[in-house]
DOZAGU-513672 format. One record per residue: x, y, z of N, C-alpha, C, O in turn; residue in one letter. Coordinates in pm, whole numbers, padded with zeros to 5 digits, always signed. Layout:
XYZXYZXYZXYZA...
//
This chain:
+08711-00269+04093+08567-00276+04114+08535-00400+04196+08588-00507+04167M+08450-00389+04301+08422-00505+04385+08348-00612+04308+08274-00582+04214P+08369-00739+04345+08298-00847+04277+08149-00839+04302+08103-00781+04400P+08072-00900+04211+07927-00902+04227+07889-01001+04336+07921-01119+04325V+07822-00956+04442+07777-01051+04543+07675-01147+04483+07595-01110+04398P+07680-01269+04528+07585-01368+04476+07497-01420+04589+07432-01524+04575V+07494-01349+04700+07416-01393+04815+07365-01267+04885+07417-01158+04860H+07266-01280+04971+07217-01162+05042+07318-01112+05144+07413-01184+05177P+07300-00990+05195+07391-00941+05299+07394-01038+05417+07293-01099+05451P+07511-01050+05479+07524-01140+05595+07430-01097+05706+07375-01181+05777A+07412-00966+05722+07321-00913+05824+07189-00875+05758+07148-00759+05760D+07122-00976+05699+07000-00950+05623+06893-00884+05708+06819-00799+05659L+06882-00923+05835+06778-00864+05920+06802-00715+05938+06706-00637+05937S+06928-00673+05953+06959-00530+05966+06932-00458+05834+06881-00346+05834A+06966-00522+05723+06940-00466+05591+06791-00441+05571+06750-00333+05530F+06710-00543+05600+06566-00529+05582+06508-00425+05678+06422-00346+05639R+06556-00424+05800+06505-00327+05898+06535-00184+05852+06452-00095+05869A+06655-00163+05795+06691-00029+05750+06595+00020+05642+06552+00135+05645A+06561-00067+05546+06472-00025+05439+06329-00009+05489+06262+00087+05452L+06281-00100+05572+06144-00089+05623+06128+00033+05713+06023+00098+05710L+06229+00065+05793+06223+00186+05875+06216+00310+05785+06141+00403+05813D+06295+00308+05678+06290+00420+05583+06151+00431+05521+06097+00541+05507W+06094+00317+05484+05962+00317+05422+05855+00368+05519+05765+00442+05479Y+05865+00330+05645+05769+00378+05744+05770+00530+05752+05667+00593+05776D+05887+00589+05733+05899+00736+05744+05879+00808+05611+05834+00922+05610A+05913+00743+05499+05919+00814+05372+05838+00750+05258+05843+00798+05145H+05764+00645+05286+05686+00581+05181+05585+00677+05119+05530+00763+05187G+05563+00661+04990+05469+00748+04919+05325+00721+04961+05288+00607+04991R+05245+00826+04962+05101+00812+04984+05035+00803+04848+05036+00900+04771T+04977+00688+04817+04916+00664+04687+04771+00622+04706+04735+00564+04809L+04689+00651+04607+04545+00631+04618+04508+00487+04648+04408+00461+04716A+04586+00393+04601+04552+00251+04614+04627+00183+04727+04615+00061+04744W+04703+00256+04804+04795+00197+04900+04748+00216+05043+04698+00323+05078R+04764+00113+05127+04743+00126+05270+04869+00185+05333+04978+00175+05276A+04853+00247+05449+04969+00304+05518+05064+00192+05560+05020+00080+05584S+05195+00221+05569+05290+00119+05613+05248+00054+05744+05216+00123+05841P+05249-00078+05746+05214-00151+05867+05065-00169+05889+05025-00241+05981G+04981-00103+05807+04836-00113+05824+04784-00242+05761+04859-00317+05698A+04655-00267+05779+04593-00384+05719+04607-00379+05567+04615-00271+05509A+04611-00495+05505+04631-00502+05360+04515-00437+05286+04400-00447+05329S+04544-00369+05176+04437-00306+05098+04353-00410+05024+04392-00526+05013P+04238-00366+04973+04147-00453+04898+04217-00508+04774+04274-00431+04698E+04213-00639+04753+04283-00695+04636+04242-00632+04503+04326-00615+04415P+04115-00597+04489+04068-00535+04365+04144-00406+04337+04185-00381+04224Y+04164-00325+04440+04233-00198+04422+04381-00219+04389+04437-00147+04307R+04443-00318+04454+04583-00348+04423+04597-00394+04280+04682-00344+04206V+04515-00490+04241+04519-00544+04103+04493-00434+04000+04567-00423+03902W+04389-00354+04022+04356-00248+03927+04472-00150+03913+04506-00110+03802L+04532-00110+04024+04642-00014+04019+04762-00074+03946+04827-00005+03867S+04791-00200+03972+04907-00262+03907+04888-00273+03756+04983-00254+03681E+04768-00303+03712+04741-00308+03568+04756-00169+03508+04815-00154+03401V+04702-00067+03573+04710+00069+03522+04854+00121+03519+04889+00199+03431M+04936+00078+03613+05072+00131+03624+05170+00065+03528+05285+00109+03517L+05127-00038+03458+05215-00099+03358+05239+00000+03245+05145+00039+03176Q+05363+00040+03225+05401+00134+03119+05336+00272+03136+05322+00345+03038Q+05295+00307+03258+05226+00434+03283+05280+00492+03413+05303+00418+03509T+05299+00623+03419+05349+00686+03540+05240+00695+03647+05120+00695+03615T+05282+00703+03771+05187+00715+03882+05098+00838+03870+04977+00826+03886T+05153+00959+03841+05065+01076+03828+04960+01060+03717+04847+01106+03731P+04999+00995+03607+04904+00979+03497+04797+00877+03530+04681+00893+03492H+04834+00770+03602+04739+00663+03631+04641+00701+03742+04528+00650+03745A+04681+00789+03834+04601+00816+03953+04458+00863+03922+04365+00807+03980T+04436+00963+03836+04297+01003+03810+04214+00892+03746+04093+00884+03771P+04276+00808+03665+04202+00695+03608+04162+00597+03717+04051+00544+03715Y+04251+00573+03813+04219+00484+03924+04100+00538+04002+04007+00464+04034F+04102+00667+04033+03989+00728+04104+03860+00712+04025+03756+00676+04081H+03866+00738+03894+03747+00730+03810+03691+00589+03805+03570+00569+03818S+03778+00491+03787+03733+00351+03779+03672+00306+03910+03567+00241+03910F+03735+00338+04023+03686+00286+04150+03559+00356+04196+03483+00299+04275T+03535+00477+04149+03406+00542+04176+03297+00481+04088+03187+00453+04135V+03329+00460+03962+03230+00408+03868+03206+00259+03888+03092+00212+03878R+03313+00184+03916+03303+00039+03936+03376+00004+04064+03493-00034+04060W+03310+00016+04180+03380+00003+04309+03424-00138+04346+03505-00155+04436P+03372-00240+04278+03415-00377+04306+03450-00445+04175+03415-00397+04067T+03519-00558+04186+03555-00631+04065+03432-00685+03996+03431-00697+03873V+03327-00718+04071+03203-00765+04009+03134-00653+03933+03073-00677+03829S+03142-00529+03985+03086-00415+03911+03159-00397+03779+03096-00373+03676D+03290-00408+03782+03369-00394+03659+03336-00508+03563+03326-00486+03442L+03321-00629+03615+03290-00743+03530+03160-00725+03455+03145-00774+03343A+03064-00655+03515+02933-00635+03454+02930-00517+03357+02829-00496+03290A+03038-00441+03349+03041-00323+03262+03050-00364+03116+03100-00472+03082A+03001-00277+03030+03010-00301+02887+03151-00277+02835+03224-00192+02886G+03189-00353+02733+03322-00336+02676+03349-00193+02633+03454-00137+02664D+03253-00134+02563+03274+00001+02509+03288+00103+02621+03364+00199+02608S+03215+00084+02732+03225+00178+02844+03364+00172+02907+03422+00276+02939D+03416+00052+02925+03548+00037+02986+03657+00089+02893+03750+00157+02937V+03644+00058+02764+03745+00105+02669+03745+00257+02661+03851+00319+02650M+03627+00318+02667+03620+00465+02664+03680+00524+02791+03749+00626+02785A+03654+00461+02904+03710+00511+03030+03861+00496+03036+03930+00570+03105A+03912+00397+02961+04056+00372+02958+04129+00467+02863+04250+00483+02874W+04058+00528+02771+04120+00610+02667+04216+00712+02728+04180+00785+02821A+04337+00717+02674+04441+00806+02724+04545+00737+02809+04653+00792+02831G+04514+00616+02859+04612+00542+02937+04708+00464+02849+04817+00428+02894L+04670+00439+02724+04758+00369+02631+04764+00219+02656+04706+00169+02752G+04836+00148+02569+04853+00003+02580+04717-00063+02603+04692-00123+02707Y+04631-00051+02503+04489-00083+02521+04461-00231+02538+04351-00268+02580Y+04557-00316+02506+04537-00458+02537+04517-00478+02687+04451-00573+02729A+04573-00388+02768+04554-00397+02913+04407-00385+02950+04360-00455+03040R+04334-00297+02881+04192-00279+02912+04113-00404+02877+04021-00442+02951A+04147-00469+02766+04078-00592+02731+04110-00702+02832+04022-00778+02872R+04238-00710+02874+04275-00808+02975+04210-00778+03109+04175-00869+03184N+04195-00649+03140+04131-00609+03264+03989-00665+03271+03949-00722+03372L+03915-00648+03164+03778-00699+03161+03775-00851+03167+03694-00909+03239L+03863-00916+03091+03865-01062+03092+03895-01116+03232+03833-01213+03275A+03988-01053+03302+04023-01097+03437+03909-01071+03534+03873-01158+03613C+03850-00951+03529+03738-00919+03618+03624-01018+03600+03564-01063+03697A+03594-01052+03476+03483-01145+03450+03516-01286+03497+03427-01359+03542R+03643-01325+03487+03682-01456+03537+03671-01461+03689+03626-01561+03744A+03712-01355+03758+03701-01350+03904+03555-01355+03946+03519-01427+04039V+03471-01278+03876+03328-01277+03910+03262-01411+03880+03182-01461+03959A+03296-01467+03766+03228-01590+03720+03280-01716+03791+03202-01801+03833R+03413-01726+03805+03473-01850+03852+03511-01848+04000+03536-01953+04059D+03517-01729+04061+03564-01720+04199+03468-01642+04289+03506-01598+04398H+03345-01624+04243+03246-01556+04326+03280-01413+04358+03237-01361+04462G+03358-01346+04271+03395-01207+04295+03508-01188+04394+03533-01077+04440G+03577-01298+04429+03688-01292+04526+03817-01335+04456+03822-01444+04398V+03919-01253+04462+04046-01287+04399+04112-01406+04469+04106-01415+04592F+04175-01497+04393+04257-01601+04457+04365-01536+04543+04413-01427+04511P+04401-01603+04654+04494-01540+04747+04636-01595+04738+04718-01569+04826D+04666-01671+04632+04802-01721+04614+04856-01675+04479+04781-01641+04387T+04987-01675+04470+05051-01635+04345+05010-01728+04231+04983-01682+04120E+05005-01858+04258+04966-01953+04154+04822-01932+04110+04792-01938+03991A+04734-01907+04205+04594-01884+04171+04576-01757+04091+04494-01753+03999G+04649-01654+04125+04641-01527+04051+04697-01543+03910+04643-01487+03815L+04804-01618+03898+04866-01641+03767+04771-01713+03672+04783-01698+03550L+04679-01789+03724+04585-01863+03640+04476-01774+03582+04402-01817+03494A+04464-01651+03630+04363-01559+03578+04406-01504+03443+04526-01485+03421L+04312-01478+03352+04350-01423+03222+04412-01285+03235+04363-01201+03311P+04519-01263+03161+04582-01132+03157+04671-01101+03275+04727-00991+03281G+04686-01192+03371+04769-01167+03489+04904-01236+03468+04911-01358+03456V+05010-01157+03463+05144-01209+03445+05216-01227+03577+05158-01207+03684G+05342-01266+03569+05419-01300+03688+05434-01180+03782+05422-01195+03904A+05460-01061+03726+05478-00945+03813+05349-00910+03886+05351-00892+04008Y+05237-00901+03813+05111-00863+03876+05069-00966+03979+05020-00929+04086T+05086-01094+03949+05050-01198+04046+05132-01184+04174+05078-01194+04284A+05262-01159+04159+05347-01144+04277+05308-01019+04356+05305-01023+04479A+05279-00908+04286+05245-00784+04354+05116-00798+04433+05110-00755+04548A+05013-00856+04373+04886-00872+04443+04901-00971+04558+04846-00949+04666V+04974-01080+04536+04995-01178+04642+05064-01116+04763+05025-01140+04877A+05167-01035+04737+05243-00974+04847+05165-00862+04914+05152-00860+05036A+05113-00769+04834+05055-00646+04889+04915-00669+04945+04881-00617+05051I+04834-00748+04875+04696-00767+04919+04680-00886+05014+04592-00885+05100A+04766-00989+05000+04746-01111+05078+04863-01146+05171+04858-01248+05239F+04967-01063+05174+05075-01087+05267+05160-01209+05237+05221-01266+05326G+05163-01249+05109+05246-01363+05070+05390-01317+05047+05414-01204+05002R+05485-01403+05078+05626-01368+05059+05664-01388+04912+05739-01479+04878A+05612-01302+04827+05635-01310+04683+05746-01213+04643+05769-01112+04709A+05814-01247+04535+05925-01166+04484+05871-01069+04379+05846-01109+04265N+05854-00944+04415+05791-00843+04330+05901-00759+04265+05969-00683+04334V+05918-00771+04135+06029-00704+04066+05976-00625+03947+05937-00682+03846V+05976-00493+03961+05944-00405+03849+06071-00332+03807+06180-00366+03852D+06057-00232+03720+06174-00159+03673+06249-00088+03783+06372-00081+03781G+06176-00034+03881+06241+00032+03993+06324-00066+04075+06437-00036+04114N+06268-00184+04100+06340-00284+04179+06461-00336+04101+06567-00360+04160V+06447-00353+03971+06562-00394+03891+06677-00294+03903+06793-00334+03914E+06645-00165+03902+06749-00064+03913+06816-00070+04051+06938-00059+04062R+06736-00088+04157+06793-00099+04291+06885-00221+04299+06995-00211+04353V+06841-00334+04246+06924-00456+04252+07053-00439+04172+07160-00482+04216M+07042-00377+04055+07160-00363+03970+07267-00278+04038+07386-00303+04021S+07225-00178+04115+07320-00094+04186+07365-00157+04317+07483-00152+04352R+07273-00216+04388+07305-00279+04516+07411-00387+04499+07501-00401+04581L+07399-00465+04390+07491-00575+04365+07591-00546+04253+07666-00635+04213F+07593-00422+04200+07686-00383+04092+07687-00486+03980+07791-00541+03945A+07571-00512+03924+07555-00616+03822+07610-00566+03689+07567-00463+03638V+07704-00639+03634+07771-00598+03510+07701-00647+03384+07735-00603+03274E+07606-00736+03397+07530-00782+03280+07433-00672+03240+07359-00622+03324T+07431-00632+03113+07339-00525+03072+07195-00575+03061+07169-00693+03038P+07102-00481+03079+06961-00511+03051+06940-00517+02901+07010-00447+02828L+06848-00598+02852+06753-00680+02928+06805-00817+02968+06736-00890+03038P+06927-00854+02924+06978-00987+02956+06991-01009+03107+06988-01123+03153A+07006-00901+03184+07027-00913+03328+06899-00944+03405+06907-00974+03525A+06784-00937+03343+06657-00950+03415+06649-01075+03502+06612-01064+03619K+06681-01196+03451+06673-01313+03538+06767-01303+03659+06730-01344+03769P+06888-01249+03638+06983-01235+03748+06932-01136+03852+06944-01161+03972E+06873-01025+03807+06821-00926+03900+06703-00982+03979+06689-00954+04098L+06620-01060+03913+06507-01122+03984+06556-01222+04087+06501-01230+04197K+06661-01298+04053+06717-01394+04147+06776-01323+04269+06757-01366+04382R+06847-01213+04244+06906-01137+04354+06798-01078+04444+06812-01080+04566L+06691-01026+04384+06581-00971+04464+06518-01078+04551+06475-01051+04663A+06510-01201+04499+06449-01310+04574+06527-01344+04700+06469-01392+04798A+06658-01319+04700+06738-01350+04819+06706-01257+04936+06745-01285+05050T+06635-01148+04909+06605-01049+05012+06463-01060+05066+06428-00992+05162L+06380-01146+05004+06239-01160+05043+06229-01243+05170+06301-01341+05187V+06138-01202+05258+06112-01278+05380+05963-01269+05413+05889-01195+05348A+05919-01343+05512+05778-01346+05548+05733-01226+05628+05612-01207+05646G+05825-01144+05677+05790-01028+05758+05752-00910+05669+05835-00860+05593D+05629-00865+05677+05579-00748+05604+05610-00755+05454+05671-00663+05401R+05571-00861+05386+05609-00874+05244+05550-00766+05155+05614-00723+05060P+05428-00721+05185+05370-00614+05105+05444-00484+05121+05474-00416+05023G+05475-00449+05245+05553-00327+05270+05693-00339+05209+05747-00241+05158D+05751-00459+05216+05884-00477+05158+05883-00449+05008+05969-00377+04957W+05786-00506+04939+05776-00485+04794+05760-00338+04763+05826-00286+04672A+05673-00270+04836+05647-00129+04808+05765-00041+04852+05789+00064+04793Q+05836-00083+04955+05955-00007+04998+06061-00010+04889+06121+00094+04860A+06086-00127+04829+06184-00134+04721+06142-00049+04603+06223+00022+04544L+06013-00056+04568+05964+00024+04455+05976+00173+04484+06015+00251+04397M+05943+00213+04607+05953+00355+04642+06098+00401+04644+06127+00513+04602D+06188+00317+04693+06329+00354+04694+06377+00379+04552+06447+00477+04525L+06338+00291+04460+06378+00310+04321+06316+00431+04256+06378+00496+04173G+06192+00462+04294+06121+00574+04232+06166+00710+04284+06162+00809+04211A+06209+00715+04411+06234+00846+04472+06379+00872+04511+06419+00988+04522T+06459+00767+04531+06598+00784+04575+06696+00722+04474+06785+00789+04424V+06677+00594+04447+06766+00523+04354+06712+00541+04212+06678+00445+04142C+06705+00667+04172+06635+00707+04051+06718+00683+03925+06840+00664+03933R+06653+00683+03808+06730+00679+03683+06824+00798+03678+06796+00903+03736P+06936+00781+03609+07034+00889+03605+07114+00890+03733+07171+00788+03772G+07118+01003+03799+07200+01015+03920+07114+00992+04044+07023+01071+04071R+07139+00886+04120+07063+00861+04242+07105+00958+04353+07216+01010+04353P+07014+00981+04446+07045+01066+04561+07090+00977+04677+07015+00953+04772T+07211+00929+04667+07263+00830+04762+07266+00883+04905+07258+00805+04999C+07279+01015+04922+07283+01071+05056+07152+01049+05131+07148+01061+05253E+07046+01018+05060+06916+00993+05123+06885+00845+05136+06779+00808+05186R+06975+00759+05091+06946+00616+05083+06981+00544+05213+07089+00566+05268C+06893+00459+05262+06922+00385+05386+07009+00262+05363+07045+00193+05459P+07045+00233+05237+07114+00107+05207+07258+00126+05158+07317+00030+05110L+07314+00244+05170+07447+00267+05112+07555+00179+05174+07651+00143+05107T+07541+00144+05302+07646+00062+05366+07652-00078+05305+07752-00148+05321R+07545-00120+05235+07543-00251+05171+07559-00244+05019+07563-00347+04953W+07567-00125+04962+07553-00107+04818+07688-00113+04745+07773-00026+04763C+07706-00216+04664+07830-00231+04587+07842-00121+04483+07953-00074+04456A+07732-00079+04423+07736+00030+04326+07784+00159+04389+07861+00233+04328G+07739+00188+04511+07781+00307+04583+07931+00302+04610+08000+00404+04601F+07981+00185+04643+08124+00172+04673+08211+00193+04549+08329+00226+04562R+08156+00174+04430+08235+00200+04309+08258+00349+04287+08348+00387+04213T+08177+00433+04350+08186+00577+04328+08107+00624+04207+08100+00743+04180G+08046+00531+04135+07967+00568+04016+07841+00483+04009+07824+00407+03914A+07753+00494+04109+07632+00411+04108+07541+00439+03990+07463+00353+03948P+07552+00562+03936+07467+00597+03821+07501+00515+03697+07424+00514+03600E+07616+00447+03698+07654+00363+03584+07559+00245+03567+07547+00190+03457R+07493+00208+03674+07404+00093+03673+07257+00138+03666+07223+00244+03718Y+07173+00060+03603+07200-00065+03532+07260-00040+03394+07226+00057+03326P+07350-00128+03353+07403-00122+03217+07292-00160+03120+07205-00241+03152L+07295-00101+03003+07189-00128+02906+07248-00157+02769+07346-00095+02726K+07188-00252+02701+07224-00282+02563+07174-00168+02475+07062-00120+02494T+07255-00126+02380+07216-00017+02293+07088-00052+02217+07077-00158+02156K+06993+00039+02222+06864+00015+02158+06875+00030+02006+06949+00114+01955K+06799-00053+01937+06790-00037+01792+06697+00080+01761+06610+00115+01842T+06715+00138+01646+06634+00254+01609+06488+00212+01592+06458+00109+01532E+06398+00294+01646+06255+00265+01638+06207+00285+01495+06233+00389+01436R+06137+00187+01436+06085+00204+01300+05985+00320+01293+05922+00357+01392P+05973+00375+01172+05879+00485+01151+05773+00444+01050+05804+00383+00947H+05649+00476+01080+05539+00444+00991+05459+00570+00958+05470+00671+01028R+05381+00563+00853+05300+00676+00811+05159+00629+00779+05136+00510+00755T+05067+00722+00779+04929+00689+00745+04847+00815+00733+04900+00926+00741G+04717+00799+00714+04624+00910+00700+04509+00891+00796+04457+00781+00811T+04468+00999+00861+04348+01000+00944+04247+01094+00881+04280+01207+00843A+04123+01048+00868+04018+01129+00807+03923+01179+00914+03866+01101+00990W+03906+01311+00920+03815+01374+01015+03696+01426+00936+03702+01530+00872V+03586+01350+00944+03463+01385+00873+03364+01443+00974+03339+01382+01078L+03310+01559+00943+03212+01623+01032+03081+01643+00957+03081+01669+00837R+02970+01632+01030+02840+01654+00966+02795+01798+00986+02869+01879+01042D+02675+01829+00940+02626+01966+00946+02613+02016+01090+02618+02137+01114A+02596+01924+01185+02582+01963+01325+02718+01973+01395+02725+02003+01514A+02826+01946+01320+02959+01955+01378+03006+01830+01449+03112+01829+01512G+02926+01723+01438+02968+01597+01500+03078+01531+01416+03092+01558+01297R+03156+01445+01481+03270+01380+01419+03238+01233+01393+03179+01166+01478V+03278+01183+01276+03256+01043+01241+03366+00956+01303+03485+00980+01280A+03326+00857+01380+03419+00765+01442+03387+00621+01401+03276+00592+01355L+03483+00533+01419+03465+00391+01390+03517+00310+01507+03600+00357+01585V+03469+00187+01518+03522+00095+01619+03629+00009+01553+03603-00056+01451R+03748+00010+01610+03859-00065+01552+03843-00215+01580+03778-00253+01678R+03902-00299+01496+03893-00444+01518+03944-00481+01658+04031-00414+01713P+03890-00588+01713+03926-00628+01849+04074-00662+01861+04134-00637+01965D+04132-00719+01759+04272-00758+01764+04358-00652+01697+04315-00585+01603K+04480-00638+01745+04571-00542+01687+04585-00418+01772+04523-00406+01878G+04668-00326+01726+04694-00203+01799+04566-00124+01820+04488-00105+01727L+04545-00077+01943+04424-00004+01982+04299-00087+01955+04193-00032+01924L+04311-00218+01967+04200-00308+01937+04079-00282+02025+04091-00266+02146G+03961-00279+01962+03837-00259+02033+03807-00115+02070+03701-00086+02124G+03901-00025+02041+03881+00116+02075+03802+00188+01967+03798+00145+01852M+03739+00298+02006+03677+00388+01910+03782+00486+01860+03861+00537+01940T+03785+00512+01731+03886+00602+01676+03838+00667+01548+03727+00644+01501G+03924+00749+01493+03898+00809+01363+03920+00705+01253+04000+00613+01272L+03852+00717+01140+03887+00632+01027+04030+00663+00983+04068+00780+00971P+04109+00559+00958+04246+00579+00914+04281+00477+00806+04213+00377+00786T+04391+00507+00738+04449+00409+00647+04530+00310+00728+04543+00325+00850S+04586+00208+00662+04683+00122+00727+04806+00206+00761+04840+00301+00690D+04873+00168+00871+04995+00238+00910+05113+00152+00868+05166+00074+00947W+05153+00167+00745+05261+00085+00692+05383+00171+00664+05372+00293+00647S+05498+00108+00658+05622+00180+00634+05617+00255+00502+05661+00370+00493V+05562+00191+00399+05552+00253+00267+05407+00289+00237+05351+00245+00136D+05348+00369+00324+05206+00400+00308+05181+00474+00177+05237+00581+00152A+05096+00415+00097+05057+00479-00029+04934+00566-00004+04876+00564+00104A+04895+00642-00105+04774+00723-00094+04656+00627-00082+04633+00543-00169V+04582+00640+00028+04473+00547+00056+04338+00612+00025+04327+00734+00020A+04239+00529+00004+04105+00578-00028+04034+00622+00099+04034+00548+00197S+03975+00741+00100+03902+00789+00218+03777+00705+00243+03735+00631+00154P+03717+00715+00359+03603+00630+00393+03476+00662+00314+03393+00574+00291P+03461+00789+00271+03347+00828+00187+03397+00934+00088+03499+00999+00111V+03325+00948-00019+03358+01054-00115+03318+01189-00057+03204+01207-00013A+03411+01283-00056+03385+01418-00003+03496+01509-00052+03593+01464-00112A+03481+01638-00026+03582+01736-00064+03687+01742+00046+03685+01831+00132D+03779+01647+00043+03878+01636+00150+03986+01742+00137+04037+01770+00028W+04020+01802+00251+04120+01908+00256+04233+01869+00351+04211+01804+00453Q+04354+01909+00315+04471+01878+00398+04474+01968+00522+04466+02090+00510D+04485+01907+00640+04490+01984+00765+04627+01973+00833+04642+02012+00949A+04725+01920+00763+04858+01906+00821+04882+01763+00868+04823+01669+00815G+04969+01748+00967+05006+01614+01014+05037+01619+01163+05066+01724+01219A+05029+01503+01225+05065+01490+01367+05167+01379+01382+05175+01288+01299I+05245+01387+01490+05345+01285+01521+05304+01215+01650+05255+01279+01743E+05324+01084+01654+05292+01009+01774+05393+00894+01786+05437+00838+01686H+05427+00861+01909+05524+00755+01934+05457+00643+02013+05407+00665+02123V+05457+00522+01957+05415+00403+02027+05539+00331+02080+05652+00375+02055F+05518+00223+02151+05632+00151+02210+05729+00102+02103+05850+00113+02120T+05676+00048+01994+05762-00019+01897+05781+00059+01767+05858+00015+01682H+05715+00171+01749+05735+00250+01628+05685+00391+01649+05603+00418+01737F+05736+00483+01565+05683+00619+01563+05591+00633+01441+05603+00557+01345S+05503+00729+01447+05398+00741+01345+05380+00886+01304+05373+00975+01388L+05372+00909+01173+05327+01037+01120+05194+01015+01052+05183+00936+00958T+05092+01085+01099+04959+01076+01038+04927+01208+00970+04923+01312+01035L+04904+01203+00840+04850+01321+00773+04701+01327+00804+04635+01224+00810S+04649+01446+00823+04510+01464+00864+04433+01530+00751+04470+01636+00701V+04324+01466+00712+04237+01517+00607+04100+01548+00667+04049+01471+00749Q+04041+01660+00628+03911+01700+00683+03810+01720+00572+03844+01755+00459T+03683+01698+00606+03574+01720+00511+03442+01724+00588+03436+01689+00706A+03338+01769+00520+03202+01765+00573+03122+01664+00492+03131+01660+00369T+03044+01581+00562+02966+01481+00489+02883+01397+00582+02865+01430+00699G+02832+01287+00530+02748+01195+00606+02796+01053+00580+02883+01030+00496T+02739+00958+00652+02775+00819+00632+02741+00734+00752+02692+00785+00853G+02766+00606+00741+02734+00511+00846+02851+00502+00944+02938+00415+00932D+02852+00593+01040+02959+00602+01137+02901+00614+01277+02780+00620+01295F+02989+00616+01375+02952+00650+01512+02971+00801+01525+03084+00849+01533L+02863+00874+01528+02873+01021+01527+02876+01072+01671+02789+01041+01752W+02979+01152+01700+03004+01200+01836+03040+01347+01831+03111+01391+01741T+02992+01424+01928+03029+01565+01934+03179+01578+01956+03240+01499+02028H+03237+01678+01894+03383+01692+01894+03441+01704+02035+03545+01645+02063A+03374+01779+02123+03429+01796+02258+03429+01664+02335+03520+01639+02415D+03329+01579+02311+03326+01449+02375+03435+01358+02318+03501+01285+02391E+03453+01366+02186+03555+01282+02122+03695+01318+02171+03778+01229+02191A+03721+01445+02191+03855+01488+02232+03897+01428+02365+04015+01399+02385L+03802+01408+02457+03839+01357+02589+03827+01205+02599+03875+01145+02695V+03763+01141+02500+03741+00996+02509+03828+00915+02414+03845+00794+02433S+03883+00979+02311+03961+00906+02211+04101+00875+02263+04154+00950+02345L+04163+00767+02216+04306+00747+02241+04386+00868+02194+04345+00940+02104P+04501+00889+02257+04577+01012+02236+04610+01039+02090+04601+01154+02046T+04646+00937+02014+04683+00960+01875+04567+01019+01796+04588+01104+01710V+04444+00976+01825+04328+01028+01753+04288+01166+01806+04243+01251+01729F+04305+01187+01935+04279+01322+01989+04370+01425+01924+04327+01535+01891S+04498+01388+01904+04592+01479+01838+04544+01512+01696+04547+01627+01654K+04502+01408+01624+04457+01430+01486+04332+01516+01482+04318+01603+01396A+04239+01490+01575+04117+01570+01579+04147+01715+01615+04088+01807+01557L+04235+01737+01710+04274+01874+01745+04334+01946+01625+04306+02063+01602E+04416+01875+01549+04476+01934+01429+04368+01973+01328+04374+02081+01268R+04270+01886+01311+04163+01915+01216+04078+02035+01262+04043+02120+01181A+04047+02040+01391+03963+02149+01442+04035+02283+01435+03972+02388+01427L+04170+02279+01438+04247+02403+01434+04273+02452+01293+04321+02564+01274A+04241+02370+01194+04274+02406+01057+04170+02500+00996+04183+02541+00880S
//
């Protein structure tokens, strides 16, 4: 097996030209992206897309991006929006702390920067909720800074290009260092997006389509004959399982009782069904009001750090809740609650 290179290709200019030429011909057309070589896109759109794409696929994030940019076309418009409106619009994208950080960042840009995003990586990093990856992505794509933009796709490309034997996640610093050796001042935004597109469409998880790759002449993983072996991964520990109860209370008009969850914690600040605690040893919990509760079955849901079984109980009654028509609740609730409500309505 060839040794791991610790430096960029000797013919770095040819290497970069090969990938940028490929990107010019094969780059993805995305709602938030300017065409290769075109003027940089609006920083607000780049930032919004990058936040939405964290832990979310491009097809799933795209309609949300369209909805947000129509409803709140500038960062100042978003900053002026109500918390509940933004959280409801975010429902279904998951990882709801992102929505809270989105609002905090938008309000900081509007309040402290006159509605204009800082144009440096350091300035972007100082904004609430903006981490190293997002700061680098916005700096490179929106402002043309020579920033090192490394997401999961880029990590996979680096691990194969340099045949990195360190397994993930321990390899992350090494992969970021290797990616930095390839960054230059020429077309930094296109470079970042070219690497991401290569990882998403050619250097894919599982078996890459190396016959379509413009970088095989430089790829140590390709030379091994088994590029799919990379990136190596540490064996994952088993995901914990939790249980709980969701109560679906409906009134005489068929509306559903909802509650606002605490600002901190999982699904913080979101509207949801009343539930018990989701603990490993969930005991029988007290329902939110006295009623003739009936068993409607159970639903399964998987979060990042644990899986969940929620038993669903239904009843008719009244109380001090946020009452919402069922069809509206189904499209606005986080996925776990939509599943529970669907189960209740089908029972």
